[in-house]
LOSEFI-475947 format. One record per residue (C-alpha): residue number from 1; y, z, x negated. Coordinates in Angstrom, 2 decimals. Each point is the difference from the previous one (the first is absolute). Example, Ala and Ser with C-alpha at 12.3 -4.5 7.8 and 13.67 -1.06 7.14 Angstrom:
<pts>
<pt><num>1</num><c2>-4.50</c2><c3>7.80</c3><c1>-12.30</c1></pt>
<pt><num>2</num><c2>3.44</c2><c3>-0.66</c3><c1>-1.37</c1></pt>
</pts>
This chain:
<pts>
<pt><num>1</num><c2>-121.49</c2><c3>316.44</c3><c1>-175.62</c1></pt>
<pt><num>2</num><c2>2.33</c2><c3>3.15</c3><c1>1.24</c1></pt>
<pt><num>3</num><c2>2.95</c2><c3>-0.98</c3><c1>-2.20</c1></pt>
<pt><num>4</num><c2>0.50</c2><c3>-3.56</c3><c1>1.02</c1></pt>
<pt><num>5</num><c2>1.19</c2><c3>-0.40</c3><c1>3.00</c1></pt>
<pt><num>6</num><c2>2.66</c2><c3>2.73</c3><c1>-1.46</c1></pt>
<pt><num>7</num><c2>1.36</c2><c3>-3.09</c3><c1>-1.31</c1></pt>
<pt><num>8</num><c2>-0.25</c2><c3>-3.16</c3><c1>2.10</c1></pt>
<pt><num>9</num><c2>0.63</c2><c3>-2.42</c3><c1>-3.27</c1></pt>
<pt><num>10</num><c2>-3.37</c2><c3>1.67</c3><c1>-1.64</c1></pt>
<pt><num>11</num><c2>-2.32</c2><c3>-0.99</c3><c1>2.66</c1></pt>
<pt><num>12</num><c2>0.72</c2><c3>-3.59</c3><c1>-0.41</c1></pt>
<pt><num>13</num><c2>-0.87</c2><c3>0.70</c3><c1>-4.09</c1></pt>
<pt><num>14</num><c2>-3.73</c2><c3>1.39</c3><c1>1.63</c1></pt>
<pt><num>15</num><c2>-0.37</c2><c3>-2.63</c3><c1>2.11</c1></pt>
<pt><num>16</num><c2>0.07</c2><c3>-2.46</c3><c1>-2.24</c1></pt>
<pt><num>17</num><c2>-2.82</c2><c3>1.87</c3><c1>-2.04</c1></pt>
<pt><num>18</num><c2>-1.98</c2><c3>-1.58</c3><c1>3.60</c1></pt>
<pt><num>19</num><c2>1.62</c2><c3>-3.14</c3><c1>0.17</c1></pt>
<pt><num>20</num><c2>2.21</c2><c3>1.13</c3><c1>2.71</c1></pt>
<pt><num>21</num><c2>3.60</c2><c3>0.15</c3><c1>-0.51</c1></pt>
<pt><num>22</num><c2>2.25</c2><c3>1.76</c3><c1>2.85</c1></pt>
<pt><num>23</num><c2>3.76</c2><c3>-0.76</c3><c1>1.41</c1></pt>
<pt><num>24</num><c2>1.71</c2><c3>2.78</c3><c1>2.04</c1></pt>
<pt><num>25</num><c2>0.58</c2><c3>-0.70</c3><c1>3.54</c1></pt>
<pt><num>26</num><c2>2.19</c2><c3>3.11</c3><c1>0.59</c1></pt>
<pt><num>27</num><c2>0.49</c2><c3>2.88</c3><c1>-2.32</c1></pt>
<pt><num>28</num><c2>1.86</c2><c3>3.32</c3><c1>1.30</c1></pt>
<pt><num>29</num><c2>0.81</c2><c3>3.00</c3><c1>-2.23</c1></pt>
<pt><num>30</num><c2>1.99</c2><c3>3.63</c3><c1>1.10</c1></pt>
<pt><num>31</num><c2>1.58</c2><c3>1.94</c3><c1>-2.14</c1></pt>
<pt><num>32</num><c2>-0.06</c2><c3>3.62</c3><c1>1.45</c1></pt>
<pt><num>33</num><c2>1.26</c2><c3>1.78</c3><c1>-2.91</c1></pt>
<pt><num>34</num><c2>1.58</c2><c3>-0.03</c3><c1>-3.19</c1></pt>
<pt><num>35</num><c2>-1.32</c2><c3>0.62</c3><c1>-3.37</c1></pt>
<pt><num>36</num><c2>1.34</c2><c3>1.56</c3><c1>-2.55</c1></pt>
<pt><num>37</num><c2>-1.56</c2><c3>1.64</c3><c1>-3.70</c1></pt>
<pt><num>38</num><c2>-0.72</c2><c3>3.36</c3><c1>2.61</c1></pt>
<pt><num>39</num><c2>-2.30</c2><c3>-2.12</c3><c1>2.11</c1></pt>
<pt><num>40</num><c2>-2.78</c2><c3>0.54</c3><c1>-2.85</c1></pt>
<pt><num>41</num><c2>-3.04</c2><c3>-2.61</c3><c1>-0.45</c1></pt>
<pt><num>42</num><c2>0.19</c2><c3>-2.48</c3><c1>2.55</c1></pt>
<pt><num>43</num><c2>-3.19</c2><c3>-0.91</c3><c1>1.31</c1></pt>
<pt><num>44</num><c2>-0.35</c2><c3>-3.34</c3><c1>1.79</c1></pt>
<pt><num>45</num><c2>-3.27</c2><c3>-1.17</c3><c1>2.62</c1></pt>
<pt><num>46</num><c2>-0.77</c2><c3>-2.83</c3><c1>1.68</c1></pt>
<pt><num>47</num><c2>-2.87</c2><c3>-1.60</c3><c1>1.64</c1></pt>
<pt><num>48</num><c2>-0.93</c2><c3>-3.33</c3><c1>1.39</c1></pt>
<pt><num>49</num><c2>-0.25</c2><c3>0.46</c3><c1>3.82</c1></pt>
<pt><num>50</num><c2>-2.06</c2><c3>-3.42</c3><c1>0.31</c1></pt>
<pt><num>51</num><c2>-0.26</c2><c3>-2.89</c3><c1>-2.05</c1></pt>
<pt><num>52</num><c2>-1.94</c2><c3>-2.61</c3><c1>2.26</c1></pt>
<pt><num>53</num><c2>-0.46</c2><c3>-3.97</c3><c1>-1.05</c1></pt>
<pt><num>54</num><c2>3.36</c2><c3>-0.75</c3><c1>0.91</c1></pt>
<pt><num>55</num><c2>2.29</c2><c3>3.00</c3><c1>0.24</c1></pt>
<pt><num>56</num><c2>0.50</c2><c3>3.10</c3><c1>-1.71</c1></pt>
<pt><num>57</num><c2>1.87</c2><c3>3.18</c3><c1>0.52</c1></pt>
<pt><num>58</num><c2>0.72</c2><c3>3.42</c3><c1>-1.92</c1></pt>
<pt><num>59</num><c2>2.03</c2><c3>3.03</c3><c1>-0.08</c1></pt>
<pt><num>60</num><c2>1.63</c2><c3>2.02</c3><c1>-2.80</c1></pt>
<pt><num>61</num><c2>1.63</c2><c3>3.83</c3><c1>-0.11</c1></pt>
<pt><num>62</num><c2>1.94</c2><c3>1.49</c3><c1>-2.82</c1></pt>
<pt><num>63</num><c2>-0.11</c2><c3>3.74</c3><c1>-0.38</c1></pt>
<pt><num>64</num><c2>1.24</c2><c3>2.42</c3><c1>-2.00</c1></pt>
<pt><num>65</num><c2>-0.98</c2><c3>2.54</c3><c1>-2.18</c1></pt>
<pt><num>66</num><c2>0.23</c2><c3>2.69</c3><c1>3.17</c1></pt>
<pt><num>67</num><c2>-1.59</c2><c3>-2.97</c3><c1>2.01</c1></pt>
<pt><num>68</num><c2>2.62</c2><c3>-0.67</c3><c1>2.11</c1></pt>
<pt><num>69</num><c2>0.57</c2><c3>-3.65</c3><c1>1.14</c1></pt>
<pt><num>70</num><c2>2.51</c2><c3>-1.69</c3><c1>-1.65</c1></pt>
<pt><num>71</num><c2>-1.17</c2><c3>-3.86</c3><c1>0.91</c1></pt>
<pt><num>72</num><c2>-2.04</c2><c3>-1.92</c3><c1>2.23</c1></pt>
<pt><num>73</num><c2>-1.16</c2><c3>-3.43</c3><c1>-0.29</c1></pt>
<pt><num>74</num><c2>-1.97</c2><c3>-2.94</c3><c1>2.11</c1></pt>
<pt><num>75</num><c2>-0.67</c2><c3>-3.74</c3><c1>-0.61</c1></pt>
<pt><num>76</num><c2>-1.74</c2><c3>-2.64</c3><c1>1.52</c1></pt>
<pt><num>77</num><c2>-1.55</c2><c3>-2.76</c3><c1>-1.95</c1></pt>
<pt><num>78</num><c2>-0.75</c2><c3>-4.17</c3><c1>0.20</c1></pt>
<pt><num>79</num><c2>-3.35</c2><c3>-0.44</c3><c1>-1.69</c1></pt>
<pt><num>80</num><c2>-0.58</c2><c3>-3.18</c3><c1>-1.92</c1></pt>
<pt><num>81</num><c2>-2.53</c2><c3>-1.08</c3><c1>-1.75</c1></pt>
<pt><num>82</num><c2>0.60</c2><c3>-1.85</c3><c1>-3.64</c1></pt>
<pt><num>83</num><c2>-1.34</c2><c3>-3.75</c3><c1>0.09</c1></pt>
<pt><num>84</num><c2>-3.85</c2><c3>-0.34</c3><c1>-1.98</c1></pt>
<pt><num>85</num><c2>0.74</c2><c3>-1.31</c3><c1>-2.85</c1></pt>
<pt><num>86</num><c2>-2.13</c2><c3>-3.37</c3><c1>-0.31</c1></pt>
<pt><num>87</num><c2>-3.14</c2><c3>-0.10</c3><c1>-2.67</c1></pt>
<pt><num>88</num><c2>1.61</c2><c3>-3.04</c3><c1>-1.80</c1></pt>
<pt><num>89</num><c2>2.14</c2><c3>1.28</c3><c1>-2.86</c1></pt>
</pts>
C-alpha cells in the first residue's frame, strides 16, 4: 500500500475493495522545488500512518533522480462503511 497514500483519491478505490469509502477531512500539499525535464526519474512514496475504524491518515513524498524533495503531502480521511445489501434481490 505504499503508493496509494501519494494520491488520496486512490485510497478511495483501494478501500472500496474492503467495503469502505474514505472522504478527505484535510489535505495539505507543500511544493518544495520545481520539476522539469532535468529532474530525471520522479519517485513517489506514500504510507498510511494510521487506519482506524473512523479516521485514517497518510503521508507522501515526491523526490527527483538525485533524491531531492520536490513535494510532500498529508491527508486525514473519514472512513465510511458501505451499507450492507439485503439478501432480497
